[in-house]
C-alpha positions as CSV (number, residue, x, y, z in Angstrom):
1,M,12.3,-27.5,-1.2
2,H,12.2,-27.6,2.6
3,K,8.7,-27.5,4.2
4,Q,9.7,-24.6,6.4
5,T,10.5,-22.5,3.4
6,I,7.0,-23.2,2.0
7,I,5.4,-22.2,5.3
8,E,7.4,-19.0,5.3
9,A,6.3,-18.3,1.7
10,I,2.7,-19.0,2.7
11,E,2.9,-16.5,5.6
12,S,4.5,-13.9,3.3
13,T,1.5,-13.8,1.0
14,D,-0.2,-11.3,3.2
15,Y,2.4,-8.6,2.5
16,M,3.6,-9.5,-1.0
17,I,1.6,-6.5,-2.5
18,P,4.1,-3.6,-2.5
19,H,3.4,-0.3,-0.7
20,I,1.3,1.8,-3.0
21,P,1.0,5.4,-1.6
22,G,-2.6,6.5,-1.3
23,F,-4.0,3.1,-2.3
24,L,-2.4,0.4,-0.1
25,E,-0.1,1.4,2.7
26,Y,1.6,-0.5,5.5
27,L,1.5,0.8,9.1
28,S,4.8,1.3,10.9
29,I,4.1,-0.9,13.8
30,A,6.9,-3.2,15.1
31,G,6.3,-6.9,15.5
32,L,3.7,-7.4,12.8
33,K,2.5,-6.5,9.2
34,A,-0.6,-4.4,8.8
35,C,-2.0,-2.9,5.6
36,V,-4.7,-0.3,5.2
37,T,-6.8,0.8,2.2
38,A,-9.6,3.2,1.6
39,I,-12.3,0.5,1.5
40,S,-14.0,-1.1,4.5
41,D,-13.3,-4.8,3.7
42,P,-11.6,-7.3,5.9
43,A,-9.8,-8.8,2.9
44,A,-8.4,-5.4,2.0
45,N,-7.2,-4.4,5.5
46,R,-5.2,-7.2,7.1
47,V,-2.9,-7.8,10.0
48,S,-0.6,-10.8,10.0
49,N,2.8,-12.1,10.9
50,A,2.5,-11.0,14.5
51,R,5.7,-11.7,16.5
52,L,4.6,-10.2,19.8
53,T,5.3,-11.1,23.4
54,E,3.1,-11.7,26.5
55,D,4.3,-8.2,27.7
56,N,3.2,-6.2,24.7
57,V,0.4,-8.2,22.9
58,A,-2.5,-6.6,24.8
59,D,-1.3,-3.0,24.0
60,V,-0.5,-3.7,20.4
61,V,-3.9,-5.5,19.7
62,A,-5.7,-2.6,21.4
63,H,-3.7,-0.1,19.3
64,I,-4.5,-1.9,16.1
65,Y,-8.2,-2.2,16.9
66,Q,-8.3,1.5,17.7
67,Y,-6.6,2.4,14.4
68,Y,-9.1,0.6,12.2
69,S,-12.3,1.0,14.3
70,S,-11.8,4.8,14.6
71,R,-11.7,4.9,10.8
72,N,-14.7,2.6,10.6
73,L,-12.7,0.2,8.5
74,A,-13.5,-3.6,8.6
75,F,-10.2,-5.5,9.0
76,S,-9.0,-9.1,9.6
77,W,-6.2,-10.6,11.6
78,V,-4.4,-13.7,10.4
79,V,-3.1,-16.1,13.0
80,G,-0.5,-18.3,11.4
81,P,1.8,-21.1,12.4
82,N,4.6,-18.7,13.6
83,T,2.3,-16.2,15.2
84,T,3.3,-15.3,18.8
85,P,2.2,-15.3,21.5
86,R,0.1,-18.5,21.1
87,D,-2.8,-17.0,23.2
88,I,-3.2,-14.0,20.9
89,E,-6.7,-15.2,19.9
90,S,-8.0,-14.4,23.4
91,H,-6.7,-10.8,23.0
92,L,-8.4,-10.5,19.6
93,V,-11.7,-11.7,21.0
94,N,-11.4,-9.3,23.9
95,V,-11.5,-6.3,21.5
96,G,-14.5,-7.7,19.7
97,M,-13.0,-9.7,16.8
98,K,-14.6,-13.0,15.7
99,R,-13.1,-16.1,14.2
100,T,-14.6,-16.2,10.7
101,I,-12.7,-18.8,8.7
102,G,-10.1,-21.5,9.0
103,I,-7.5,-21.8,6.3
104,E,-5.2,-24.6,5.2
105,G,-1.9,-23.5,3.7
106,M,-1.2,-26.1,1.0
107,Y,1.3,-26.9,-1.6
108,L,1.4,-29.0,-4.7
109,E,3.9,-31.8,-3.9
110,A,4.4,-33.0,-7.5
111,M,4.8,-30.3,-10.1
112,N,4.7,-32.9,-12.8
113,L,1.1,-33.6,-12.0
114,E,-0.9,-34.7,-15.0
115,V,-4.2,-32.9,-15.2
116,P,-6.6,-34.3,-17.9
117,D,-7.7,-31.9,-20.6
118,N,-11.3,-30.8,-20.9
119,A,-12.3,-30.0,-24.4
120,D,-15.5,-28.3,-23.2
121,V,-13.6,-25.6,-21.2
122,R,-11.7,-22.7,-22.8
123,I,-9.2,-20.8,-20.7
124,V,-8.3,-17.2,-21.7
125,E,-5.6,-15.1,-20.0
126,R,-6.5,-11.4,-19.5
127,P,-3.9,-8.6,-19.1
128,L,-3.8,-6.9,-15.7
129,S,-4.3,-3.6,-17.3
130,D,-7.6,-4.8,-19.0
131,P,-9.2,-7.5,-16.8
132,G,-12.4,-7.4,-18.8
133,A,-15.2,-9.5,-17.3
134,S,-12.9,-10.7,-14.5
135,V,-14.2,-8.1,-12.1
136,E,-17.8,-9.1,-12.5
137,T,-17.1,-12.8,-12.6
138,M,-15.1,-12.7,-9.4
139,A,-17.7,-10.6,-7.6
140,E,-20.5,-13.0,-8.6
141,A,-18.7,-16.3,-8.2
142,F,-17.4,-15.8,-4.6
143,P,-19.6,-13.7,-4.0
144,M,-18.2,-10.3,-3.0
145,S,-19.0,-6.7,-3.7
146,L,-18.1,-5.1,-7.0
147,E,-16.1,-2.5,-5.1
148,S,-14.0,-5.1,-3.4
149,S,-13.4,-7.0,-6.7
150,R,-12.4,-3.8,-8.5
151,H,-10.1,-2.9,-5.7
152,F,-8.5,-6.4,-5.9
153,H,-7.9,-6.1,-9.6
154,E,-6.5,-2.6,-9.3
155,L,-4.1,-3.8,-6.6
156,L,-2.7,-6.4,-9.0
157,S,-2.4,-3.9,-11.8
158,R,-0.7,-1.2,-9.7
159,S,1.7,-3.8,-8.3
160,E,3.4,-4.3,-11.6
161,P,6.3,-4.7,-12.3
162,Q,7.4,-5.4,-8.8
163,L,4.9,-8.3,-8.6
164,R,3.9,-10.5,-11.5
165,S,0.3,-11.7,-11.5
166,R,-1.8,-13.4,-14.1
167,I,-5.6,-13.4,-14.6
168,Y,-7.5,-16.3,-16.2
169,L,-11.1,-16.6,-17.3
170,A,-12.8,-19.9,-18.1
171,Y,-15.6,-20.2,-20.7
172,A,-18.1,-23.0,-21.2
173,E,-18.8,-24.2,-24.8
174,N,-21.1,-21.9,-26.8
175,R,-21.2,-19.2,-24.0
176,E,-19.9,-15.7,-24.5
177,Q,-19.5,-14.7,-20.9
178,P,-17.0,-16.4,-18.6
179,V,-18.2,-18.8,-15.9
180,A,-15.1,-19.0,-13.7
181,C,-12.0,-17.0,-12.9
182,S,-8.6,-17.7,-11.3
183,Y,-5.3,-15.9,-10.6
184,M,-1.6,-16.7,-10.1
185,T,1.0,-14.5,-8.5
186,N,4.7,-15.2,-8.5
187,L,6.1,-14.6,-4.9
188,P,9.0,-12.2,-4.4
189,R,12.1,-14.0,-3.0
190,Y,10.8,-17.5,-3.6
191,P,10.5,-19.7,-6.7
192,I,6.9,-20.2,-5.6
193,A,3.6,-19.1,-7.1
194,L,0.4,-18.5,-5.2
195,L,-2.8,-19.8,-6.8
196,C,-5.7,-17.5,-5.6
197,G,-9.1,-16.3,-6.5
198,A,-10.4,-19.5,-8.2
199,A,-14.2,-19.4,-8.3
200,T,-16.9,-20.7,-10.5
201,L,-20.5,-19.4,-10.9
202,P,-22.8,-21.7,-8.8
203,I,-24.7,-23.3,-11.7
204,F,-21.4,-24.3,-13.4
205,R,-19.7,-25.9,-10.4
206,G,-18.7,-29.5,-10.5
207,R,-18.1,-29.5,-14.3
208,G,-14.3,-29.4,-14.3
209,F,-13.6,-25.7,-14.6
210,Y,-11.4,-25.6,-11.4
211,T,-9.4,-28.6,-12.7
212,S,-8.9,-27.0,-16.1
213,M,-7.8,-23.7,-14.6
214,L,-5.4,-25.6,-12.4
215,A,-3.9,-27.3,-15.5
216,R,-3.4,-24.0,-17.3
217,R,-1.7,-22.3,-14.3
218,L,0.5,-25.4,-13.7
219,N,1.7,-25.2,-17.3
220,D,2.4,-21.5,-17.1
221,A,4.2,-21.9,-13.7
222,H,6.5,-24.5,-15.4
223,A,7.3,-22.0,-18.1
224,D,8.0,-19.3,-15.5
225,G,10.5,-21.6,-13.7
226,I,8.3,-22.0,-10.6
227,E,9.3,-24.9,-8.3
228,K,6.2,-25.0,-6.1
229,L,2.5,-23.9,-6.2
230,I,0.8,-22.9,-3.0
231,V,-2.8,-22.2,-2.2
232,L,-4.7,-20.8,0.9
233,A,-7.8,-22.9,1.0
234,D,-10.9,-22.7,3.0
235,R,-10.7,-25.6,5.5
236,I,-14.2,-26.7,4.8
237,S,-15.0,-25.9,1.2
238,S,-11.8,-25.6,-0.9
239,A,-9.2,-27.7,1.0
240,P,-10.8,-31.1,0.3
241,I,-10.9,-30.2,-3.5
242,C,-7.3,-29.2,-3.4
243,K,-6.3,-32.4,-1.6
244,K,-7.9,-34.4,-4.4
245,T,-5.9,-32.6,-7.0
246,G,-2.6,-33.3,-5.3
247,F,-2.1,-30.5,-2.8
248,V,-0.6,-31.3,0.6
249,K,-1.2,-29.4,3.9
250,A,1.8,-27.4,5.1
251,C,0.2,-25.4,7.9
252,S,-3.1,-24.0,9.3
253,M,-4.2,-20.5,9.8
254,D,-7.3,-18.8,11.4
255,I,-8.7,-15.5,10.4
256,Y,-10.4,-13.2,12.9
257,T,-12.5,-10.3,11.6
258,W,-13.9,-7.0,12.9
259,M,-16.8,-5.4,11.1
260,P,-18.2,-1.9,11.9
261,K,-21.8,-1.7,12.9
262,P,-24.2,-0.6,10.2
263,A,-24.9,3.1,10.1
264,S,-28.5,2.6,11.3
265,E,-27.2,1.2,14.6
């Protein structure tokens, strides 16, 4: 598979969730993709795939900022490898957005990767309609608010059947509650699956749960006819781990965020 196809697939992940009236909607603004939800969370309200020009970038950025800020909605803007113009970051900073995270778009080069089994880890797949302890596990492991975690899981559930996603929980031996979670979504239009949401409770990190969940998802991807796995990894924390397990960097992205001021201010 050509590397440019992989990069295009990575950039498409920000709008793979379908339009869900009243829950997740896409704004009709030429030259970019922008979604809006009812919750104030930069992960839920995202702008990406900007293909703007030097002539219109300032006006479009100002319009986007006005839209979200007037509704008091936190939002993020993803600057990817094909984003234009290249100086768009300066316009984002001018309206008060801050760079919060650097992302490496990575792909698994060898789909026949052999991942050792870990008999101490039990992986269970949960149905999207009944995620069980996935909501609480994701909220605690990242960490993130329960509201945001519930919203994420409902997005996955409401996206069926247009989008196929899978939820996995990992259990330690002799423990009833899960200690880690992970997700996999098959991308529309590409024989590619996105690995996302992998997180382990702090006291259980470094004990092979990430590797075990990778092995399970890799096996399931093979069964689904998937040709490549991709992941959007935090440049500092997750990308080095992904590299050790066989992932290769395809591109870099930066995320800028705007957060409303607390009500007390």
